[in-house]
A tleap script that builds the chain and sets N, CA, C and O, in Angstrom:
source leaprc.protein.ff14SB
mol = sequence {
  NMET ARG LYS ILE THR MET SER VAL ARG VAL
  TRP ILE ALA GLY CYS ALA VAL LEU ALA LEU
  ALA ALA CYS ALA GLU VAL PRO THR THR THR
  ASP LYS MET THR ASN ASP GLN GLY PHE PHE
  ASN GLU LEU PRO GLU ASN VAL ARG LEU VAL
  ALA ALA LYS ASN GLN ASP LEU THR ALA VAL
  LYS ILE ASP PRO SER ASN GLY CYS TYR VAL
  TYR ARG TYR ARG GLY PRO VAL GLU THR THR
  PHE LEU PRO LEU ARG ALA ASP ASN GLY ARG
  PRO ILE CYS THR GLN THR ILE ALA ALA ALA
  ALA ALA CGLY
}
set mol.1.N position { -13.601 95.742 -73.248 }
set mol.1.CA position { -12.552 95.122 -74.004 }
set mol.1.C position { -11.401 96.116 -74.171 }
set mol.1.O position { -11.629 97.295 -74.445 }
set mol.2.N position { -10.181 95.643 -74.007 }
set mol.2.CA position { -9.028 96.533 -74.103 }
set mol.2.C position { -8.675 96.812 -75.554 }
set mol.2.O position { -8.819 95.955 -76.427 }
set mol.3.N position { -8.224 97.995 -75.782 }
set mol.3.CA position { -7.809 98.381 -77.125 }
set mol.3.C position { -6.375 97.891 -77.355 }
set mol.3.O position { -5.480 98.178 -76.561 }
set mol.4.N position { -6.169 97.156 -78.438 }
set mol.4.CA position { -4.835 96.631 -78.744 }
set mol.4.C position { -4.045 97.718 -79.463 }
set mol.4.O position { -4.501 98.270 -80.464 }
set mol.5.N position { -2.863 98.017 -78.946 }
set mol.5.CA position { -2.040 99.060 -79.543 }
set mol.5.C position { -1.367 98.546 -80.809 }
set mol.5.O position { -1.271 97.340 -81.036 }
set mol.6.N position { -0.907 99.480 -81.622 }
set mol.6.CA position { -0.261 99.129 -82.884 }
set mol.6.C position { 1.024 98.344 -82.652 }
set mol.6.O position { 1.321 97.429 -83.420 }
set mol.7.N position { 1.795 98.672 -81.616 }
set mol.7.CA position { 3.047 97.954 -81.367 }
set mol.7.C position { 2.792 96.496 -80.997 }
set mol.7.O position { 3.578 95.620 -81.357 }
set mol.8.N position { 1.713 96.232 -80.289 }
set mol.8.CA position { 1.367 94.853 -79.949 }
set mol.8.C position { 0.980 94.091 -81.211 }
set mol.8.O position { 1.356 92.930 -81.372 }
set mol.9.N position { 0.243 94.723 -82.096 }
set mol.9.CA position { -0.144 94.078 -83.359 }
set mol.9.C position { 1.076 93.758 -84.211 }
set mol.9.O position { 1.161 92.678 -84.795 }
set mol.10.N position { 2.011 94.683 -84.283 }
set mol.10.CA position { 3.235 94.458 -85.055 }
set mol.10.C position { 4.032 93.321 -84.437 }
set mol.10.O position { 4.553 92.471 -85.158 }
set mol.11.N position { 4.133 93.293 -83.132 }
set mol.11.CA position { 4.863 92.233 -82.441 }
set mol.11.C position { 4.224 90.876 -82.715 }
set mol.11.O position { 4.930 89.906 -82.994 }
set mol.12.N position { 2.918 90.798 -82.641 }
set mol.12.CA position { 2.206 89.538 -82.898 }
set mol.12.C position { 2.409 89.104 -84.347 }
set mol.12.O position { 2.641 87.924 -84.609 }
set mol.13.N position { 2.325 90.030 -85.280 }
set mol.13.CA position { 2.519 89.691 -86.695 }
set mol.13.C position { 3.943 89.194 -86.944 }
set mol.13.O position { 4.147 88.241 -87.696 }
set mol.14.N position { 4.921 89.833 -86.316 }
set mol.14.CA position { 6.311 89.402 -86.465 }
set mol.14.C position { 6.543 88.010 -85.923 }
set mol.14.O position { 7.232 87.202 -86.546 }
set mol.15.N position { 5.976 87.727 -84.773 }
set mol.15.CA position { 6.102 86.385 -84.185 }
set mol.15.C position { 5.427 85.337 -85.063 }
set mol.15.O position { 5.926 84.221 -85.199 }
set mol.16.N position { 4.310 85.692 -85.649 }
set mol.16.CA position { 3.596 84.751 -86.524 }
set mol.16.C position { 4.436 84.409 -87.752 }
set mol.16.O position { 4.487 83.252 -88.167 }
set mol.17.N position { 5.095 85.413 -88.334 }
set mol.17.CA position { 5.947 85.168 -89.501 }
set mol.17.C position { 7.100 84.248 -89.129 }
set mol.17.O position { 7.396 83.303 -89.860 }
set mol.18.N position { 7.757 84.512 -88.000 }
set mol.18.CA position { 8.869 83.661 -87.577 }
set mol.18.C position { 8.405 82.246 -87.280 }
set mol.18.O position { 9.088 81.283 -87.630 }
set mol.19.N position { 7.261 82.109 -86.644 }
set mol.19.CA position { 6.746 80.777 -86.317 }
set mol.19.C position { 6.405 79.998 -87.578 }
set mol.19.O position { 6.708 78.809 -87.673 }
set mol.20.N position { 5.784 80.649 -88.536 }
set mol.20.CA position { 5.441 79.970 -89.786 }
set mol.20.C position { 6.684 79.614 -90.591 }
set mol.20.O position { 6.737 78.553 -91.214 }
set mol.21.N position { 7.674 80.485 -90.584 }
set mol.21.CA position { 8.903 80.202 -91.322 }
set mol.21.C position { 9.653 79.034 -90.703 }
set mol.21.O position { 10.267 78.244 -91.419 }
set mol.22.N position { 9.610 78.916 -89.395 }
set mol.22.CA position { 10.297 77.814 -88.723 }
set mol.22.C position { 9.646 76.480 -89.028 }
set mol.22.O position { 10.315 75.448 -88.985 }
set mol.23.N position { 8.363 76.474 -89.332 }
set mol.23.CA position { 7.635 75.233 -89.610 }
set mol.23.C position { 7.658 74.846 -91.076 }
set mol.23.O position { 7.265 73.733 -91.426 }
set mol.24.N position { 8.104 75.732 -91.928 }
set mol.24.CA position { 8.075 75.441 -93.359 }
set mol.24.C position { 9.087 74.366 -93.705 }
set mol.24.O position { 10.190 74.334 -93.159 }
set mol.25.N position { 8.708 73.498 -94.606 }
set mol.25.CA position { 9.609 72.436 -95.035 }
set mol.25.C position { 10.605 73.015 -96.021 }
set mol.25.O position { 10.229 73.716 -96.960 }
set mol.26.N position { 11.873 72.719 -95.803 }
set mol.26.CA position { 12.928 73.210 -96.671 }
set mol.26.C position { 13.312 72.097 -97.633 }
set mol.26.O position { 13.659 71.003 -97.189 }
set mol.27.N position { 13.260 72.345 -98.934 }
set mol.27.CA position { 13.647 71.311 -99.889 }
set mol.27.C position { 15.112 70.939 -99.731 }
set mol.27.O position { 15.921 71.765 -99.310 }
set mol.28.N position { 15.455 69.716 -100.062 }
set mol.28.CA position { 16.843 69.278 -99.949 }
set mol.28.C position { 17.668 69.896 -101.057 }
set mol.28.O position { 17.132 70.356 -102.065 }
set mol.29.N position { 18.974 69.904 -100.864 }
set mol.29.CA position { 19.855 70.499 -101.862 }
set mol.29.C position { 20.098 69.560 -103.036 }
set mol.29.O position { 20.831 69.920 -103.957 }
set mol.30.N position { 19.510 68.374 -103.032 }
set mol.30.CA position { 19.671 67.474 -104.168 }
set mol.30.C position { 18.809 67.902 -105.344 }
set mol.30.O position { 19.018 67.433 -106.463 }
set mol.31.N position { 17.846 68.781 -105.112 }
set mol.31.CA position { 17.042 69.326 -106.200 }
set mol.31.C position { 17.933 70.225 -107.054 }
set mol.31.O position { 19.125 70.367 -106.781 }
set mol.32.N position { 17.357 70.822 -108.076 }
set mol.32.CA position { 18.126 71.728 -108.929 }
set mol.32.C position { 18.167 73.121 -108.324 }
set mol.32.O position { 18.112 74.122 -109.037 }
set mol.33.N position { 18.265 73.175 -107.011 }
set mol.33.CA position { 18.273 74.456 -106.304 }
set mol.33.C position { 19.675 75.008 -106.127 }
set mol.33.O position { 19.840 76.192 -105.833 }
set mol.34.N position { 20.694 74.164 -106.303 }
set mol.34.CA position { 22.058 74.601 -106.034 }
set mol.34.C position { 22.898 74.564 -107.303 }
set mol.34.O position { 22.600 73.836 -108.251 }
set mol.35.N position { 23.951 75.368 -107.295 }
set mol.35.CA position { 24.869 75.365 -108.426 }
set mol.35.C position { 25.981 74.346 -108.179 }
set mol.35.O position { 25.917 73.584 -107.214 }
set mol.36.N position { 26.989 74.326 -109.035 }
set mol.36.CA position { 28.052 73.329 -108.910 }
set mol.36.C position { 28.909 73.508 -107.659 }
set mol.36.O position { 29.603 72.572 -107.262 }
set mol.37.N position { 28.882 74.675 -107.031 }
set mol.37.CA position { 29.638 74.908 -105.797 }
set mol.37.C position { 28.815 74.619 -104.549 }
set mol.37.O position { 29.324 74.739 -103.434 }
set mol.38.N position { 27.556 74.242 -104.717 }
set mol.38.CA position { 26.699 73.934 -103.578 }
set mol.38.C position { 25.908 75.112 -103.047 }
set mol.38.O position { 25.147 74.961 -102.091 }
set mol.39.N position { 26.074 76.295 -103.651 }
set mol.39.CA position { 25.322 77.472 -103.224 }
set mol.39.C position { 23.914 77.421 -103.809 }
set mol.39.O position { 23.705 76.904 -104.907 }
set mol.40.N position { 22.962 77.959 -103.072 }
set mol.40.CA position { 21.594 78.035 -103.565 }
set mol.40.C position { 21.530 78.988 -104.753 }
set mol.40.O position { 22.068 80.094 -104.702 }
set mol.41.N position { 20.870 78.553 -105.819 }
set mol.41.CA position { 20.605 79.456 -106.943 }
set mol.41.C position { 19.635 80.541 -106.508 }
set mol.41.O position { 19.801 81.715 -106.839 }
set mol.42.N position { 18.630 80.131 -105.767 }
set mol.42.CA position { 17.662 81.070 -105.195 }
set mol.42.C position { 17.332 80.583 -103.789 }
set mol.42.O position { 16.806 79.485 -103.609 }
set mol.43.N position { 17.639 81.395 -102.816 }
set mol.43.CA position { 17.388 81.048 -101.421 }
set mol.43.C position { 15.885 80.950 -101.173 }
set mol.43.O position { 15.138 81.811 -101.638 }
set mol.44.N position { 15.417 79.923 -100.452 }
set mol.44.CA position { 13.983 79.816 -100.164 }
set mol.44.C position { 13.451 81.093 -99.500 }
set mol.44.O position { 14.125 81.704 -98.670 }
set mol.45.N position { 12.244 81.477 -99.878 }
set mol.45.CA position { 11.666 82.735 -99.402 }
set mol.45.C position { 11.573 82.793 -97.881 }
set mol.45.O position { 11.828 83.839 -97.284 }
set mol.46.N position { 11.206 81.666 -97.246 }
set mol.46.CA position { 11.071 81.684 -95.789 }
set mol.46.C position { 12.411 81.939 -95.105 }
set mol.46.O position { 12.446 82.538 -94.031 }
set mol.47.N position { 13.505 81.498 -95.703 }
set mol.47.CA position { 14.831 81.757 -95.134 }
set mol.47.C position { 15.197 83.227 -95.339 }
set mol.47.O position { 15.720 83.868 -94.427 }
set mol.48.N position { 14.926 83.761 -96.527 }
set mol.48.CA position { 15.212 85.179 -96.788 }
set mol.48.C position { 14.461 86.099 -95.839 }
set mol.48.O position { 14.999 87.120 -95.411 }
set mol.49.N position { 13.224 85.749 -95.506 }
set mol.49.CA position { 12.423 86.590 -94.616 }
set mol.49.C position { 12.959 86.602 -93.187 }
set mol.49.O position { 12.869 87.617 -92.497 }
set mol.50.N position { 13.513 85.485 -92.745 }
set mol.50.CA position { 13.964 85.356 -91.360 }
set mol.50.C position { 15.399 85.850 -91.174 }
set mol.50.O position { 15.755 86.298 -90.085 }
set mol.51.N position { 16.227 85.776 -92.218 }
set mol.51.CA position { 17.653 86.099 -92.102 }
set mol.51.C position { 17.876 87.566 -91.740 }
set mol.51.O position { 17.180 88.456 -92.229 }
set mol.52.N position { 18.862 87.797 -90.872 }
set mol.52.CA position { 19.243 89.160 -90.501 }
set mol.52.C position { 19.778 89.888 -91.733 }
set mol.52.O position { 20.316 89.262 -92.646 }
set mol.53.N position { 19.629 91.178 -91.752 }
set mol.53.CA position { 19.913 91.979 -92.946 }
set mol.53.C position { 21.396 92.194 -93.241 }
set mol.53.O position { 21.731 92.553 -94.370 }
set mol.54.N position { 22.292 91.995 -92.291 }
set mol.54.CA position { 23.703 92.311 -92.492 }
set mol.54.C position { 24.511 91.128 -93.031 }
set mol.54.O position { 25.724 91.073 -92.829 }
set mol.55.N position { 23.856 90.181 -93.714 }
set mol.55.CA position { 24.530 88.988 -94.215 }
set mol.55.C position { 24.415 88.921 -95.734 }
set mol.55.O position { 23.428 89.374 -96.314 }
set mol.56.N position { 25.436 88.352 -96.369 }
set mol.56.CA position { 25.453 88.205 -97.822 }
set mol.56.C position { 24.638 86.980 -98.214 }
set mol.56.O position { 25.069 85.849 -97.986 }
set mol.57.N position { 23.471 87.193 -98.798 }
set mol.57.CA position { 22.591 86.085 -99.165 }
set mol.57.C position { 22.822 85.599 -100.591 }
set mol.57.O position { 22.038 84.801 -101.104 }
set mol.58.N position { 23.893 86.072 -101.241 }
set mol.58.CA position { 24.182 85.636 -102.606 }
set mol.58.C position { 24.982 84.342 -102.647 }
set mol.58.O position { 25.041 83.698 -103.694 }
set mol.59.N position { 25.596 83.942 -101.541 }
set mol.59.CA position { 26.397 82.714 -101.492 }
set mol.59.C position { 26.060 81.953 -100.215 }
set mol.59.O position { 26.796 82.015 -99.230 }
set mol.60.N position { 24.931 81.229 -100.242 }
set mol.60.CA position { 24.448 80.491 -99.071 }
set mol.60.C position { 24.352 79.015 -99.423 }
set mol.60.O position { 23.920 78.651 -100.517 }
set mol.61.N position { 24.761 78.169 -98.484 }
set mol.61.CA position { 24.619 76.722 -98.654 }
set mol.61.C position { 24.311 76.102 -97.302 }
set mol.61.O position { 24.337 76.788 -96.280 }
set mol.62.N position { 24.021 74.814 -97.295 }
set mol.62.CA position { 23.742 74.100 -96.049 }
set mol.62.C position { 24.987 73.333 -95.640 }
set mol.62.O position { 25.551 72.583 -96.437 }
set mol.63.N position { 25.415 73.520 -94.400 }
set mol.63.CA position { 26.554 72.789 -93.854 }
set mol.63.C position { 26.107 71.353 -93.585 }
set mol.63.O position { 25.223 71.139 -92.755 }
set mol.64.N position { 26.692 70.363 -94.264 }
set mol.64.CA position { 26.235 68.979 -94.082 }
set mol.64.C position { 26.521 68.414 -92.691 }
set mol.64.O position { 25.903 67.425 -92.298 }
set mol.65.N position { 27.434 69.012 -91.946 }
set mol.65.CA position { 27.764 68.479 -90.619 }
set mol.65.C position { 26.675 68.744 -89.588 }
set mol.65.O position { 26.506 67.967 -88.648 }
set mol.66.N position { 25.923 69.857 -89.762 }
set mol.66.CA position { 24.883 70.157 -88.772 }
set mol.66.C position { 23.535 70.539 -89.385 }
set mol.66.O position { 22.561 70.734 -88.658 }
set mol.67.N position { 23.467 70.648 -90.708 }
set mol.67.CA position { 22.204 70.969 -91.364 }
set mol.67.C position { 21.801 72.424 -91.282 }
set mol.67.O position { 20.659 72.762 -91.594 }
set mol.68.N position { 22.702 73.288 -90.873 }
set mol.68.CA position { 22.382 74.708 -90.760 }
set mol.68.C position { 22.893 75.470 -91.985 }
set mol.68.O position { 23.863 75.068 -92.628 }
set mol.69.N position { 22.221 76.568 -92.286 }
set mol.69.CA position { 22.633 77.410 -93.397 }
set mol.69.C position { 23.892 78.179 -93.007 }
set mol.69.O position { 24.027 78.631 -91.871 }
set mol.70.N position { 24.814 78.321 -93.962 }
set mol.70.CA position { 26.005 79.149 -93.779 }
set mol.70.C position { 26.118 80.074 -94.985 }
set mol.70.O position { 25.656 79.744 -96.077 }
set mol.71.N position { 26.733 81.231 -94.779 }
set mol.71.CA position { 26.941 82.158 -95.884 }
set mol.71.C position { 28.411 82.507 -95.982 }
set mol.71.O position { 29.144 82.457 -94.994 }
set mol.72.N position { 28.835 82.864 -97.194 }
set mol.72.CA position { 30.235 83.208 -97.435 }
set mol.72.C position { 30.476 84.640 -96.970 }
set mol.72.O position { 29.819 85.577 -97.425 }
set mol.73.N position { 31.429 84.788 -96.057 }
set mol.73.CA position { 31.805 86.107 -95.548 }
set mol.73.C position { 33.188 86.441 -96.090 }
set mol.73.O position { 34.148 85.704 -95.866 }
set mol.74.N position { 33.279 87.539 -96.793 }
set mol.74.CA position { 34.565 87.982 -97.337 }
set mol.74.C position { 35.093 89.108 -96.468 }
set mol.74.O position { 34.674 90.260 -96.586 }
set mol.75.N position { 36.018 88.753 -95.598 }
set mol.75.CA position { 36.603 89.730 -94.693 }
set mol.75.C position { 37.827 90.382 -95.298 }
set mol.75.O position { 38.199 90.068 -96.429 }
set mol.76.N position { 38.467 91.292 -94.562 }
set mol.76.CA position { 39.639 91.989 -95.083 }
set mol.76.C position { 40.854 91.072 -95.244 }
set mol.76.O position { 41.748 91.372 -96.035 }
set mol.77.N position { 40.897 89.968 -94.508 }
set mol.77.CA position { 42.050 89.077 -94.552 }
set mol.77.C position { 41.731 87.748 -95.225 }
set mol.77.O position { 42.532 87.234 -96.006 }
set mol.78.N position { 40.558 87.190 -94.922 }
set mol.78.CA position { 40.226 85.874 -95.458 }
set mol.78.C position { 38.734 85.768 -95.758 }
set mol.78.O position { 37.924 86.576 -95.305 }
set mol.79.N position { 38.406 84.758 -96.527 }
set mol.79.CA position { 37.011 84.435 -96.821 }
set mol.79.C position { 36.668 83.160 -96.074 }
set mol.79.O position { 37.405 82.176 -96.146 }
set mol.80.N position { 35.554 83.173 -95.357 }
set mol.80.CA position { 35.148 82.016 -94.560 }
set mol.80.C position { 33.627 81.883 -94.594 }
set mol.80.O position { 32.926 82.757 -95.104 }
set mol.81.N position { 33.137 80.791 -94.050 }
set mol.81.CA position { 31.694 80.587 -93.965 }
set mol.81.C position { 31.243 80.778 -92.528 }
set mol.81.O position { 31.830 80.221 -91.600 }
set mol.82.N position { 30.197 81.569 -92.354 }
set mol.82.CA position { 29.630 81.854 -91.040 }
set mol.82.C position { 28.188 81.362 -91.001 }
set mol.82.O position { 27.528 81.297 -92.038 }
set mol.83.N position { 27.692 81.014 -89.813 }
set mol.83.CA position { 26.292 80.581 -89.711 }
set mol.83.C position { 25.344 81.705 -90.123 }
set mol.83.O position { 25.516 82.855 -89.718 }
set mol.84.N position { 24.354 81.363 -90.924 }
set mol.84.CA position { 23.312 82.321 -91.289 }
set mol.84.C position { 22.393 82.464 -90.085 }
set mol.84.O position { 21.851 81.477 -89.588 }
set mol.85.N position { 22.221 83.683 -89.622 }
set mol.85.CA position { 21.466 83.912 -88.390 }
set mol.85.C position { 20.201 84.715 -88.656 }
set mol.85.O position { 20.131 85.524 -89.581 }
set mol.86.N position { 19.209 84.465 -87.816 }
set mol.86.CA position { 17.953 85.211 -87.861 }
set mol.86.C position { 18.145 86.550 -87.154 }
set mol.86.O position { 19.188 86.794 -86.548 }
set mol.87.N position { 17.144 87.407 -87.233 }
set mol.87.CA position { 17.212 88.712 -86.566 }
set mol.87.C position { 17.438 88.586 -85.066 }
set mol.87.O position { 18.029 89.473 -84.451 }
set mol.88.N position { 16.971 87.489 -84.473 }
set mol.88.CA position { 17.146 87.304 -83.030 }
set mol.88.C position { 18.494 86.684 -82.673 }
set mol.88.O position { 18.758 86.438 -81.496 }
set mol.89.N position { 19.355 86.423 -83.662 }
set mol.89.CA position { 20.695 85.917 -83.412 }
set mol.89.C position { 20.836 84.403 -83.468 }
set mol.89.O position { 21.951 83.886 -83.398 }
set mol.90.N position { 19.743 83.696 -83.591 }
set mol.90.CA position { 19.814 82.232 -83.636 }
set mol.90.C position { 20.181 81.758 -85.038 }
set mol.90.O position { 19.783 82.380 -86.023 }
set mol.91.N position { 20.943 80.651 -85.141 }
set mol.91.CA position { 21.264 80.112 -86.466 }
set mol.91.C position { 20.015 79.547 -87.138 }
set mol.91.O position { 19.102 79.061 -86.470 }
set mol.92.N position { 19.988 79.616 -88.449 }
set mol.92.CA position { 18.865 79.087 -89.224 }
set mol.92.C position { 19.267 77.707 -89.729 }
set mol.92.O position { 20.246 77.569 -90.462 }
set mol.93.N position { 18.510 76.687 -89.336 }
set mol.93.CA position { 18.829 75.306 -89.694 }
set mol.93.C position { 17.649 74.659 -90.405 }
set mol.93.O position { 16.512 75.116 -90.298 }
set mol.94.N position { 17.942 73.585 -91.133 }
set mol.94.CA position { 16.869 72.848 -91.792 }
set mol.94.C position { 16.116 72.042 -90.753 }
set mol.94.O position { 16.697 71.602 -89.761 }
set mol.95.N position { 14.842 71.850 -90.972 }
set mol.95.CA position { 13.982 71.174 -90.004 }
set mol.95.C position { 14.349 69.705 -89.860 }
set mol.95.O position { 14.353 69.184 -88.744 }
set mol.96.N position { 14.655 69.030 -90.949 }
set mol.96.CA position { 14.896 67.594 -90.895 }
set mol.96.C position { 16.148 67.254 -90.102 }
set mol.96.O position { 16.123 66.331 -89.287 }
set mol.97.N position { 17.235 67.970 -90.317 }
set mol.97.CA position { 18.474 67.703 -89.593 }
set mol.97.C position { 18.331 68.092 -88.127 }
set mol.97.O position { 18.761 67.352 -87.242 }
set mol.98.N position { 17.726 69.251 -87.867 }
set mol.98.CA position { 17.560 69.713 -86.488 }
set mol.98.C position { 16.673 68.748 -85.705 }
set mol.98.O position { 16.942 68.480 -84.534 }
set mol.99.N position { 15.628 68.227 -86.329 }
set mol.99.CA position { 14.731 67.287 -85.652 }
set mol.99.C position { 15.435 65.960 -85.387 }
set mol.99.O position { 15.214 65.339 -84.348 }
set mol.100.N position { 16.270 65.526 -86.309 }
set mol.100.CA position { 16.994 64.271 -86.122 }
set mol.100.C position { 18.000 64.386 -84.981 }
set mol.100.O position { 18.192 63.433 -84.227 }
set mol.101.N position { 18.639 65.541 -84.851 }
set mol.101.CA position { 19.607 65.743 -83.773 }
set mol.101.C position { 18.921 65.791 -82.414 }
set mol.101.O position { 19.478 65.338 -81.414 }
set mol.102.N position { 17.713 66.340 -82.379 }
set mol.102.CA position { 16.982 66.454 -81.114 }
set mol.102.C position { 16.373 65.126 -80.688 }
set mol.102.O position { 16.238 64.870 -79.491 }
set mol.103.N position { 16.008 64.290 -81.626 }
set mol.103.CA position { 15.293 63.064 -81.274 }
set mol.103.C position { 16.118 61.880 -81.483 }
set mol.103.O position { 15.667 60.761 -81.235 }
savepdb mol mol.pdb
quit
């Protein structure tokens, strides 16, 4: 039997976390999860775990046009909303909207 290296174990564990987070059901924003501006009061844990570290997670909401999470980016010239992305660069979207668009 081959000995599994530590890097392979870490890679497998990381993939498992991403796979489980992608399957988790995301509550709708009609709950008491958002404030009056539509931002999440507390971002769901599975989204926080998957989101890349260089993004502001204090002002996140769901874009109703595509069902994906966006965060407020305050740049030197303007403030805008950018797609919330995972460590692998893919946008993070809600399962229900993404499934409806695919099917």
